[in-house]
N, CA, C and O atoms as a Tinker XYZ file with bonds, in Angstrom:
   452  protein
     1  N     48.690000  -26.696000   10.803000    73     2
     2  CA    49.498000  -25.813000    9.990000    64     1     3
     3  C     50.754000  -26.531000    9.507000    63     2     4     5
     4  O     51.212000  -26.300000    8.388000    81     3
     5  N     51.314000  -27.405000   10.352000    73     3     6
     6  CA    52.515000  -28.147000    9.971000    64     5     7
     7  C     52.231000  -29.037000    8.770000    63     6     8     9
     8  O     53.091000  -29.210000    7.907000    81     7
     9  N     51.031000  -29.602000    8.712000    73     7    10
    10  CA    50.673000  -30.449000    7.569000    64     9    11
    11  C     50.642000  -29.632000    6.282000    63    10    12    13
    12  O     51.095000  -30.101000    5.238000    81    11
    13  N     50.110000  -28.410000    6.350000    73    11    14
    14  CA    50.086000  -27.548000    5.172000    64    13    15
    15  C     51.504000  -27.179000    4.734000    63    14    16    17
    16  O     51.796000  -27.140000    3.539000    81    15
    17  N     52.382000  -26.908000    5.703000    73    15    18
    18  CA    53.784000  -26.575000    5.380000    64    17    19
    19  C     54.454000  -27.746000    4.684000    63    18    20    21
    20  O     55.216000  -27.534000    3.740000    81    19
    21  N     54.198000  -28.970000    5.115000    73    19    22
    22  CA    54.779000  -30.153000    4.464000    64    21    23
    23  C     54.254000  -30.313000    3.039000    63    22    24    25
    24  O     54.937000  -30.864000    2.175000    81    23
    25  N     53.036000  -29.827000    2.802000    73    23    26
    26  CA    52.467000  -29.931000    1.457000    64    25    27
    27  C     52.952000  -28.818000    0.532000    63    26    28    29
    28  O     52.596000  -28.789000   -0.646000    81    27
    29  N     53.766000  -27.899000    1.066000    73    27    30
    30  CA    54.340000  -26.864000    0.218000    64    29    31
    31  C     53.642000  -25.522000    0.288000    63    30    32    33
    32  O     53.935000  -24.645000   -0.524000    81    31
    33  N     52.739000  -25.331000    1.217000    73    31    34
    34  CA    52.077000  -24.037000    1.366000    64    33    35
    35  C     53.084000  -23.088000    2.004000    63    34    36    37
    36  O     53.707000  -23.426000    3.011000    81    35
    37  N     53.244000  -21.902000    1.422000    73    35    38
    38  CA    54.249000  -20.966000    1.913000    64    37    39
    39  C     53.892000  -20.440000    3.299000    63    38    40    41
    40  O     52.729000  -20.458000    3.702000    81    39
    41  N     54.910000  -19.972000    4.023000    73    39    42
    42  CA    54.731000  -19.432000    5.373000    64    41    43
    43  C     53.827000  -18.206000    5.342000    63    42    44    45
    44  O     53.013000  -18.010000    6.244000    81    43
    45  N     53.968000  -17.371000    4.293000    73    43    46
    46  CA    53.127000  -16.166000    4.186000    64    45    47
    47  C     51.643000  -16.535000    4.063000    63    46    48    49
    48  O     50.781000  -15.895000    4.666000    81    47
    49  N     51.361000  -17.574000    3.274000    73    47    50
    50  CA    49.977000  -18.011000    3.128000    64    49    51
    51  C     49.448000  -18.588000    4.445000    63    50    52    53
    52  O     48.292000  -18.369000    4.807000    81    51
    53  N     50.293000  -19.316000    5.146000    73    51    54
    54  CA    49.877000  -19.880000    6.433000    64    53    55
    55  C     49.580000  -18.785000    7.443000    63    54    56    57
    56  O     48.597000  -18.858000    8.180000    81    55
    57  N     50.449000  -17.753000    7.473000    73    55    58
    58  CA    50.236000  -16.655000    8.417000    64    57    59
    59  C     48.979000  -15.867000    8.060000    63    58    60    61
    60  O     48.250000  -15.423000    8.947000    81    59
    61  N     48.727000  -15.696000    6.770000    73    59    62
    62  CA    47.531000  -14.962000    6.342000    64    61    63
    63  C     46.257000  -15.726000    6.693000    63    62    64    65
    64  O     45.218000  -15.127000    6.970000    81    63
    65  N     46.351000  -17.065000    6.676000    73    63    66
    66  CA    45.167000  -17.871000    6.950000    64    65    67
    67  C     45.032000  -18.258000    8.414000    63    66    68    69
    68  O     44.053000  -18.897000    8.801000    81    67
    69  N     46.013000  -17.873000    9.237000    73    67    70
    70  CA    45.963000  -18.236000   10.655000    64    69    71
    71  C     44.763000  -17.563000   11.313000    63    70    72    73
    72  O     44.464000  -16.406000   11.020000    81    71
    73  N     44.084000  -18.271000   12.187000    73    71    74
    74  CA    42.921000  -17.656000   12.853000    64    73    75
    75  C     43.353000  -16.488000   13.726000    63    74    76    77
    76  O     44.405000  -16.519000   14.364000    81    75
    77  N     42.526000  -15.470000   13.737000    73    75    78
    78  CA    42.801000  -14.295000   14.562000    64    77    79
    79  C     42.652000  -14.673000   16.031000    63    78    80    81
    80  O     41.814000  -15.508000   16.373000    81    79
    81  N     43.452000  -14.071000   16.896000    73    79    82
    82  CA    43.301000  -14.372000   18.322000    64    81    83
    83  C     41.915000  -13.932000   18.795000    63    82    84    85
    84  O     41.376000  -12.938000   18.309000    81    83
    85  N     41.358000  -14.655000   19.719000    73    83    86
    86  CA    40.004000  -14.304000   20.179000    64    85    87
    87  C     39.992000  -12.928000   20.833000    63    86    88    89
    88  O     40.895000  -12.559000   21.583000    81    87
    89  N     38.952000  -12.197000   20.526000    73    87    90
    90  CA    38.754000  -10.875000   21.113000    64    89    91
    91  C     38.114000  -11.073000   22.476000    63    90    92    93
    92  O     37.126000  -11.797000   22.593000    81    91
    93  N     38.663000  -10.438000   23.514000    73    91    94
    94  CA    38.042000  -10.619000   24.832000    64    93    95
    95  C     36.599000  -10.117000   24.832000    63    94    96    97
    96  O     36.278000   -9.063000   24.284000    81    95
    97  N     35.771000  -10.895000   25.454000    73    95    98
    98  CA    34.347000  -10.549000   25.507000    64    97    99
    99  C     34.148000   -9.290000   26.332000    63    98   100   101
   100  O     34.716000   -9.131000   27.412000    81    99
   101  N     33.334000   -8.411000   25.799000    73    99   102
   102  CA    33.004000   -7.186000   26.519000    64   101   103
   103  C     31.663000   -7.387000   27.206000    63   102   104   105
   104  O     30.798000   -8.121000   26.728000    81   103
   105  N     31.523000   -6.740000   28.300000    73   103   106
   106  CA    30.252000   -6.830000   29.022000    64   105   107
   107  C     29.180000   -6.136000   28.189000    63   106   108   109
   108  O     29.272000   -4.943000   27.902000    81   107
   109  N     28.170000   -6.899000   27.810000    73   107   110
   110  CA    27.063000   -6.351000   27.043000    64   109   111
   111  C     25.843000   -6.267000   27.948000    63   110   112   113
   112  O     25.697000   -7.058000   28.879000    81   111
   113  N     24.977000   -5.314000   27.674000    73   111   114
   114  CA    23.768000   -5.243000   28.499000    64   113   115
   115  C     22.926000   -6.488000   28.305000    63   114   116   117
   116  O     22.843000   -7.028000   27.202000    81   115
   117  N     22.309000   -6.934000   29.367000    73   115   118
   118  CA    21.462000   -8.114000   29.321000    64   117   119
   119  C     20.151000   -7.750000   28.638000    63   118   120   121
   120  O     19.433000   -6.853000   29.077000    81   119
   121  N     19.850000   -8.466000   27.549000    73   119   122
   122  CA    18.614000   -8.208000   26.817000    64   121   123
   123  C     17.456000   -9.056000   27.330000    63   122   124   125
   124  O     16.367000   -9.039000   26.756000    81   123
   125  N     17.691000   -9.795000   28.408000    73   123   126
   126  CA    16.651000  -10.650000   28.958000    64   125   127
   127  C     15.508000   -9.839000   29.545000    63   126   128   129
   128  O     15.690000   -8.706000   29.990000    81   127
   129  N     14.356000  -10.429000   29.537000    73   127   130
   130  CA    13.169000   -9.782000   30.068000    64   129   131
   131  C     13.218000   -9.788000   31.586000    63   130   132   133
   132  O     13.424000  -10.832000   32.205000    81   131
   133  N     13.032000   -8.637000   32.172000    73   131   134
   134  CA    12.933000   -8.541000   33.621000    64   133   135
   135  C     11.466000   -8.288000   33.929000    63   134   136   137
   136  O     10.890000   -7.276000   33.528000    81   135
   137  N     10.882000   -9.229000   34.647000    73   135   138
   138  CA     9.448000   -9.181000   34.893000    64   137   139
   139  C      9.190000   -9.073000   36.390000    63   138   140   141
   140  O      9.787000   -9.797000   37.186000    81   139
   141  N      8.316000   -8.182000   36.756000    73   139   142
   142  CA     7.939000   -8.055000   38.158000    64   141   143
   143  C      7.260000   -9.343000   38.615000    63   142   144   145
   144  O      6.472000   -9.933000   37.876000    81   143
   145  N      7.565000   -9.769000   39.823000    73   143   146
   146  CA     7.075000  -11.054000   40.344000    64   145   147
   147  C      5.547000  -11.140000   40.336000    63   146   148   149
   148  O      4.993000  -12.215000   40.107000    81   147
   149  N      4.863000  -10.023000   40.582000    73   147   150
   150  CA     3.402000  -10.077000   40.644000    64   149   151
   151  C      2.762000  -10.281000   39.270000    63   150   152   153
   152  O      1.571000  -10.585000   39.194000    81   151
   153  N      3.526000  -10.122000   38.178000    73   151   154
   154  CA     2.984000  -10.332000   36.834000    64   153   155
   155  C      3.207000  -11.751000   36.322000    63   154   156   157
   156  O      2.652000  -12.137000   35.293000    81   155
   157  N      4.019000  -12.527000   37.040000    73   155   158
   158  CA     4.354000  -13.864000   36.578000    64   157   159
   159  C      3.127000  -14.760000   36.378000    63   158   160   161
   160  O      3.075000  -15.466000   35.371000    81   159
   161  N      2.127000  -14.770000   37.287000    73   159   162
   162  CA     0.953000  -15.626000   37.056000    64   161   163
   163  C      0.232000  -15.313000   35.741000    63   162   164   165
   164  O     -0.231000  -16.230000   35.062000    81   163
   165  N      0.132000  -14.045000   35.377000    73   163   166
   166  CA    -0.528000  -13.687000   34.117000    64   165   167
   167  C      0.256000  -14.208000   32.921000    63   166   168   169
   168  O     -0.335000  -14.662000   31.942000    81   167
   169  N      1.585000  -14.145000   32.994000    73   167   170
   170  CA     2.422000  -14.655000   31.904000    64   169   171
   171  C      2.323000  -16.174000   31.839000    63   170   172   173
   172  O      2.254000  -16.747000   30.752000    81   171
   173  N      2.317000  -16.828000   33.001000    73   171   174
   174  CA     2.157000  -18.292000   33.030000    64   173   175
   175  C      0.839000  -18.703000   32.381000    63   174   176   177
   176  O      0.792000  -19.644000   31.589000    81   175
   177  N     -0.215000  -17.996000   32.721000    73   175   178
   178  CA    -1.536000  -18.300000   32.184000    64   177   179
   179  C     -1.564000  -18.094000   30.674000    63   178   180   181
   180  O     -2.089000  -18.937000   29.947000    81   179
   181  N     -1.008000  -16.990000   30.198000    73   179   182
   182  CA    -0.966000  -16.725000   28.759000    64   181   183
   183  C     -0.122000  -17.773000   28.038000    63   182   184   185
   184  O     -0.475000  -18.220000   26.947000    81   183
   185  N      0.974000  -18.156000   28.643000    73   183   186
   186  CA     1.825000  -19.183000   28.035000    64   185   187
   187  C      1.082000  -20.515000   27.934000    63   186   188   189
   188  O      1.188000  -21.215000   26.927000    81   187
   189  N      0.334000  -20.860000   28.972000    73   187   190
   190  CA    -0.414000  -22.122000   28.963000    64   189   191
   191  C     -1.542000  -22.096000   27.928000    63   190   192   193
   192  O     -1.922000  -23.143000   27.403000    81   191
   193  N     -2.073000  -20.921000   27.635000    73   191   194
   194  CA    -3.186000  -20.803000   26.685000    64   193   195
   195  C     -2.735000  -20.410000   25.280000    63   194   196   197
   196  O     -3.579000  -20.166000   24.417000    81   195
   197  N     -1.434000  -20.343000   25.028000    73   195   198
   198  CA    -0.945000  -19.850000   23.738000    64   197   199
   199  C     -1.371000  -20.714000   22.554000    63   198   200   201
   200  O     -1.394000  -20.236000   21.420000    81   199
   201  N     -1.706000  -21.968000   22.800000    73   199   202
   202  CA    -2.159000  -22.832000   21.704000    64   201   203
   203  C     -3.638000  -22.631000   21.398000    63   202   204   205
   204  O     -4.158000  -23.222000   20.452000    81   203
   205  N     -4.317000  -21.813000   22.178000    73   203   206
   206  CA    -5.754000  -21.582000   22.005000    64   205   207
   207  C     -6.019000  -20.280000   21.252000    63   206   208   209
   208  O     -6.988000  -19.580000   21.547000    81   207
   209  N     -5.171000  -19.953000   20.289000    73   207   210
   210  CA    -5.301000  -18.692000   19.556000    64   209   211
   211  C     -6.476000  -18.750000   18.582000    63   210   212   213
   212  O     -6.738000  -19.773000   17.949000    81   211
   213  N     -7.167000  -17.632000   18.485000    73   211   214
   214  CA    -8.221000  -17.477000   17.469000    64   213   215
   215  C     -7.588000  -16.743000   16.296000    63   214   216   217
   216  O     -7.046000  -15.648000   16.444000    81   215
   217  N     -7.668000  -17.368000   15.134000    73   215   218
   218  CA    -6.992000  -16.865000   13.945000    64   217   219
   219  C     -7.962000  -16.868000   12.777000    63   218   220   221
   220  O     -8.771000  -17.786000   12.639000    81   219
   221  N     -7.885000  -15.843000   11.935000    73   219   222
   222  CA    -8.625000  -15.839000   10.679000    64   221   223
   223  C     -7.599000  -15.787000    9.552000    63   222   224   225
   224  O     -6.548000  -15.159000    9.674000    81   223
   225  N     -7.924000  -16.455000    8.465000    73   223   226
   226  CA    -7.053000  -16.468000    7.295000    64   225   227
   227  C     -7.736000  -15.725000    6.166000    63   226   228   229
   228  O     -8.916000  -15.937000    5.886000    81   227
   229  N     -6.990000  -14.866000    5.532000    73   227   230
   230  CA    -7.526000  -14.100000    4.418000    64   229   231
   231  C     -6.483000  -13.958000    3.326000    63   230   232   233
   232  O     -5.450000  -14.627000    3.359000    81   231
   233  N     -6.744000  -13.102000    2.373000    73   231   234
   234  CA    -5.820000  -12.897000    1.258000    64   233   235
   235  C     -4.484000  -12.330000    1.744000    63   234   236   237
   236  O     -3.448000  -12.578000    1.127000    81   235
   237  N     -4.499000  -11.587000    2.820000    73   235   238
   238  CA    -3.265000  -10.976000    3.342000    64   237   239
   239  C     -2.518000  -11.910000    4.281000    63   238   240   241
   240  O     -1.444000  -11.559000    4.769000    81   239
   241  N     -3.058000  -13.078000    4.541000    73   239   242
   242  CA    -2.405000  -14.026000    5.436000    64   241   243
   243  C     -3.214000  -14.228000    6.705000    63   242   244   245
   244  O     -4.426000  -14.011000    6.732000    81   243
   245  N     -2.522000  -14.646000    7.754000    73   243   246
   246  CA    -3.178000  -14.909000    9.026000    64   245   247
   247  C     -3.300000  -13.644000    9.858000    63   246   248   249
   248  O     -2.408000  -12.795000    9.855000    81   247
   249  N     -4.401000  -13.529000   10.560000    73   247   250
   250  CA    -4.602000  -12.430000   11.495000    64   249   251
   251  C     -5.006000  -13.041000   12.827000    63   250   252   253
   252  O     -6.045000  -13.692000   12.938000    81   251
   253  N     -4.175000  -12.822000   13.829000    73   251   254
   254  CA    -4.454000  -13.344000   15.171000    64   253   255
   255  C     -5.378000  -12.369000   15.882000    63   254   256   257
   256  O     -5.095000  -11.173000   15.959000    81   255
   257  N     -6.484000  -12.887000   16.398000    73   255   258
   258  CA    -7.490000  -12.061000   17.063000    64   257   259
   259  C     -7.317000  -12.050000   18.570000    63   258   260   261
   260  O     -7.653000  -11.063000   19.226000    81   259
   261  N     -6.806000  -13.118000   19.118000    73   259   262
   262  CA    -6.660000  -13.234000   20.562000    64   261   263
   263  C     -6.717000  -14.692000   20.960000    63   262   264   265
   264  O     -6.610000  -15.587000   20.121000    81   263
   265  N     -6.886000  -14.916000   22.243000    73   263   266
   266  CA    -6.939000  -16.276000   22.768000    64   265   267
   267  C     -8.384000  -16.680000   23.024000    63   266   268   269
   268  O     -9.220000  -15.844000   23.366000    81   267
   269  N     -8.666000  -17.947000   22.860000    73   267   270
   270  CA    -9.983000  -18.498000   23.154000    64   269   271
   271  C    -10.061000  -18.721000   24.666000    63   270   272   273
   272  O     -9.217000  -19.415000   25.233000    81   271
   273  N    -11.052000  -18.145000   25.309000    73   271   274
   274  CA   -11.155000  -18.195000   26.764000    64   273   275
   275  C    -11.887000  -19.448000   27.268000    63   274   276   277
   276  O    -12.172000  -19.546000   28.461000    81   275
   277  N    -12.189000  -20.391000   26.397000    73   275   278
   278  CA   -12.936000  -21.580000   26.820000    64   277   279
   279  C    -12.172000  -22.373000   27.876000    63   278   280   281
   280  O    -12.803000  -22.930000   28.774000    81   279
   281  N    -10.865000  -22.448000   27.812000    73   279   282
   282  CA   -10.055000  -23.197000   28.776000    64   281   283
   283  C     -9.485000  -22.302000   29.870000    63   282   284   285
   284  O     -8.682000  -22.761000   30.682000    81   283
   285  N     -9.882000  -21.044000   29.907000    73   283   286
   286  CA    -9.321000  -20.074000   30.845000    64   285   287
   287  C     -9.446000  -20.536000   32.298000    63   286   288   289
   288  O     -8.447000  -20.599000   33.014000    81   287
   289  N    -10.662000  -20.857000   32.735000    73   287   290
   290  CA   -10.866000  -21.263000   34.136000    64   289   291
   291  C    -10.182000  -22.597000   34.448000    63   290   292   293
   292  O     -9.612000  -22.770000   35.525000    81   291
   293  N    -10.239000  -23.523000   33.515000    73   291   294
   294  CA    -9.596000  -24.813000   33.742000    64   293   295
   295  C     -8.086000  -24.690000   33.901000    63   294   296   297
   296  O     -7.490000  -25.343000   34.758000    81   295
   297  N     -7.479000  -23.859000   33.083000    73   295   298
   298  CA    -6.030000  -23.662000   33.174000    64   297   299
   299  C     -5.681000  -22.909000   34.450000    63   298   300   301
   300  O     -4.678000  -23.215000   35.094000    81   299
   301  N     -6.500000  -21.924000   34.822000    73   299   302
   302  CA    -6.260000  -21.226000   36.103000    64   301   303
   303  C     -6.287000  -22.214000   37.255000    63   302   304   305
   304  O     -5.436000  -22.172000   38.143000    81   303
   305  N     -7.263000  -23.095000   37.234000    73   303   306
   306  CA    -7.377000  -24.097000   38.295000    64   305   307
   307  C     -6.153000  -25.024000   38.288000    63   306   308   309
   308  O     -5.600000  -25.329000   39.344000    81   307
   309  N     -5.737000  -25.466000   37.109000    73   307   310
   310  CA    -4.578000  -26.354000   36.993000    64   309   311
   311  C     -3.296000  -25.691000   37.498000    63   310   312   313
   312  O     -2.436000  -26.356000   38.075000    81   311
   313  N     -3.173000  -24.390000   37.282000    73   311   314
   314  CA    -1.981000  -23.670000   37.722000    64   313   315
   315  C     -2.078000  -23.202000   39.174000    63   314   316   317
   316  O     -1.114000  -22.665000   39.719000    81   315
   317  N     -3.237000  -23.406000   39.800000    73   315   318
   318  CA    -3.411000  -22.989000   41.188000    64   317   319
   319  C     -3.544000  -21.485000   41.347000    63   318   320   321
   320  O     -3.149000  -20.929000   42.371000    81   319
   321  N     -4.097000  -20.829000   40.344000    73   319   322
   322  CA    -4.261000  -19.375000   40.384000    64   321   323
   323  C     -5.624000  -19.028000   40.970000    63   322   324   325
   324  O     -6.527000  -19.865000   40.972000    81   323
   325  N     -5.785000  -17.802000   41.468000    73   323   326
   326  CA    -7.063000  -17.412000   42.088000    64   325   327
   327  C     -8.223000  -17.518000   41.107000    63   326   328   329
   328  O     -8.125000  -17.107000   39.950000    81   327
   329  N     -9.324000  -18.080000   41.601000    73   327   330
   330  CA   -10.498000  -18.303000   40.760000    64   329   331
   331  C    -11.565000  -17.220000   40.926000    63   330   332   333
   332  O    -12.309000  -16.931000   39.989000    81   331
   333  N    -11.638000  -16.625000   42.114000    73   331   334
   334  CA   -12.682000  -15.633000   42.392000    64   333   335
   335  C    -12.108000  -14.509000   43.242000    63   334   336   337
   336  O    -11.040000  -14.634000   43.842000    81   335
   337  N    -12.845000  -13.417000   43.274000    73   335   338
   338  CA   -12.469000  -12.318000   44.151000    64   337   339
   339  C    -11.566000  -11.293000   43.480000    63   338   340   341
   340  O    -11.321000  -11.361000   42.276000    81   339
   341  N    -11.068000  -10.335000   44.278000    73   339   342
   342  CA   -10.266000   -9.236000   43.733000    64   341   343
   343  C     -8.965000   -9.711000   43.072000    63   342   344   345
   344  O     -8.532000   -9.146000   42.069000    81   343
   345  N     -8.351000  -10.750000   43.640000    73   343   346
   346  CA    -7.099000  -11.249000   43.040000    64   345   347
   347  C     -7.369000  -11.849000   41.664000    63   346   348   349
   348  O     -6.557000  -11.691000   40.753000    81   347
   349  N     -8.486000  -12.530000   41.504000    73   347   350
   350  CA    -8.840000  -13.101000   40.204000    64   349   351
   351  C     -9.158000  -11.994000   39.193000    63   350   352   353
   352  O     -8.809000  -12.111000   38.018000    81   351
   353  N     -9.816000  -10.925000   39.643000    73   351   354
   354  CA   -10.123000   -9.802000   38.754000    64   353   355
   355  C     -8.842000   -9.110000   38.294000    63   354   356   357
   356  O     -8.709000   -8.749000   37.125000    81   355
   357  N     -7.901000   -8.927000   39.222000    73   355   358
   358  CA    -6.617000   -8.323000   38.877000    64   357   359
   359  C     -5.852000   -9.218000   37.902000    63   358   360   361
   360  O     -5.251000   -8.728000   36.946000    81   359
   361  N     -5.874000  -10.528000   38.145000    73   359   362
   362  CA    -5.209000  -11.473000   37.256000    64   361   363
   363  C     -5.796000  -11.388000   35.847000    63   362   364   365
   364  O     -5.052000  -11.430000   34.868000    81   363
   365  N     -7.108000  -11.270000   35.734000    73   363   366
   366  CA    -7.754000  -11.161000   34.423000    64   365   367
   367  C     -7.262000   -9.932000   33.679000    63   366   368   369
   368  O     -6.942000  -10.015000   32.493000    81   367
   369  N     -7.196000   -8.786000   34.361000    73   367   370
   370  CA    -6.718000   -7.561000   33.710000    64   369   371
   371  C     -5.260000   -7.698000   33.266000    63   370   372   373
   372  O     -4.896000   -7.276000   32.169000    81   371
   373  N     -4.436000   -8.286000   34.121000    73   371   374
   374  CA    -3.029000   -8.492000   33.762000    64   373   375
   375  C     -2.904000   -9.465000   32.593000    63   374   376   377
   376  O     -2.110000   -9.248000   31.677000    81   375
   377  N     -3.696000  -10.542000   32.630000    73   375   378
   378  CA    -3.688000  -11.523000   31.556000    64   377   379
   379  C     -4.081000  -10.871000   30.231000    63   378   380   381
   380  O     -3.454000  -11.131000   29.205000    81   379
   381  N     -5.101000  -10.038000   30.244000    73   379   382
   382  CA    -5.549000   -9.398000   29.006000    64   381   383
   383  C     -4.483000   -8.467000   28.441000    63   382   384   385
   384  O     -4.376000   -8.317000   27.224000    81   383
   385  N     -3.698000   -7.843000   29.307000    73   383   386
   386  CA    -2.586000   -7.012000   28.849000    64   385   387
   387  C     -1.523000   -7.878000   28.177000    63   386   388   389
   388  O     -1.007000   -7.525000   27.117000    81   387
   389  N     -1.201000   -9.007000   28.796000    73   387   390
   390  CA    -0.234000   -9.935000   28.206000    64   389   391
   391  C     -0.764000  -10.461000   26.878000    63   390   392   393
   392  O     -0.018000  -10.554000   25.903000    81   391
   393  N     -2.047000  -10.803000   26.837000    73   391   394
   394  CA    -2.656000  -11.304000   25.607000    64   393   395
   395  C     -2.572000  -10.261000   24.492000    63   394   396   397
   396  O     -2.261000  -10.594000   23.348000    81   395
   397  N     -2.846000   -9.014000   24.823000    73   395   398
   398  CA    -2.785000   -7.938000   23.831000    64   397   399
   399  C     -1.377000   -7.831000   23.239000    63   398   400   401
   400  O     -1.220000   -7.650000   22.032000    81   399
   401  N     -0.359000   -7.941000   24.090000    73   399   402
   402  CA     1.024000   -7.888000   23.615000    64   401   403
   403  C      1.358000   -9.109000   22.760000    63   402   404   405
   404  O      2.071000   -8.988000   21.764000    81   403
   405  N      0.849000  -10.283000   23.139000    73   403   406
   406  CA     1.072000  -11.487000   22.341000    64   405   407
   407  C      0.493000  -11.311000   20.937000    63   406   408   409
   408  O      1.135000  -11.670000   19.950000    81   407
   409  N     -0.706000  -10.763000   20.849000    73   407   410
   410  CA    -1.354000  -10.572000   19.551000    64   409   411
   411  C     -0.556000   -9.586000   18.701000    63   410   412   413
   412  O     -0.410000   -9.786000   17.495000    81   411
   413  N     -0.045000   -8.536000   19.315000    73   411   414
   414  CA     0.776000   -7.573000   18.575000    64   413   415
   415  C      2.031000   -8.248000   18.024000    63   414   416   417
   416  O      2.416000   -8.007000   16.880000    81   415
   417  N      2.655000   -9.076000   18.822000    73   415   418
   418  CA     3.860000   -9.779000   18.371000    64   417   419
   419  C      3.496000  -10.766000   17.266000    63   418   420   421
   420  O      4.170000  -10.813000   16.237000    81   419
   421  N      2.447000  -11.547000   17.465000    73   419   422
   422  CA     2.045000  -12.526000   16.458000    64   421   423
   423  C      1.714000  -11.862000   15.129000    63   422   424   425
   424  O      2.009000  -12.412000   14.068000    81   423
   425  N      1.103000  -10.687000   15.183000    73   423   426
   426  CA     0.730000   -9.971000   13.954000    64   425   427
   427  C      1.833000   -9.037000   13.475000    63   426   428   429
   428  O      1.644000   -8.300000   12.508000    81   427
   429  N      2.982000   -9.062000   14.143000    73   427   430
   430  CA     4.130000   -8.220000   13.766000    64   429   431
   431  C      3.777000   -6.747000   13.684000    63   430   432   433
   432  O      4.154000   -6.059000   12.735000    81   431
   433  N      3.063000   -6.277000   14.669000    73   431   434
   434  CA     2.671000   -4.883000   14.703000    64   433   435
   435  C      3.302000   -4.209000   15.900000    63   434   436   437
   436  O      3.417000   -4.825000   16.960000    81   435
   437  N      3.713000   -2.964000   15.762000    73   435   438
   438  CA     4.274000   -2.248000   16.915000    64   437   439
   439  C      3.176000   -1.899000   17.921000    63   438   440   441
   440  O      2.014000   -1.715000   17.559000    81   439
   441  N      3.566000   -1.816000   19.161000    73   439   442
   442  CA     2.625000   -1.447000   20.217000    64   441   443
   443  C      2.175000   -0.007000   20.006000    63   442   444   445
   444  O      2.965000    0.851000   19.612000    81   443
   445  N      0.915000    0.244000   20.268000    73   443   446
   446  CA     0.352000    1.583000   20.150000    64   445   447
   447  C      0.315000    2.220000   21.523000    63   446   448   449
   448  O     -0.160000    1.612000   22.483000    81   447
   449  N      0.808000    3.425000   21.619000    73   447   450
   450  CA     0.840000    4.109000   22.927000    64   449   451
   451  C     -0.518000    4.552000   23.350000    63   450   452
   452  O     -0.670000    5.140000   24.421000    81   451
């Protein structure tokens, strides 16, 4: 500001251009995703398979259909997730729910109740 004053800028102009004092930050609600611990493996699996999307292209653009399950077992094995039994069946159902939400987001569609 002193340099501007030496160049002939008036005090009123300097005061008008002075930066406003910072406003103290208010506590805002956390918009982060809170995920139950038992759902984390399904999200990990979906994240690992996100590059395996099945997509069709048409006049309206891209339409995401879902994930290709060809690498499903291999990725489960790599992540150390259950391969057989009730835990694996539960993981599949949870994964399919995550996949359904991913497709809705990719296609920019609201979730249907």
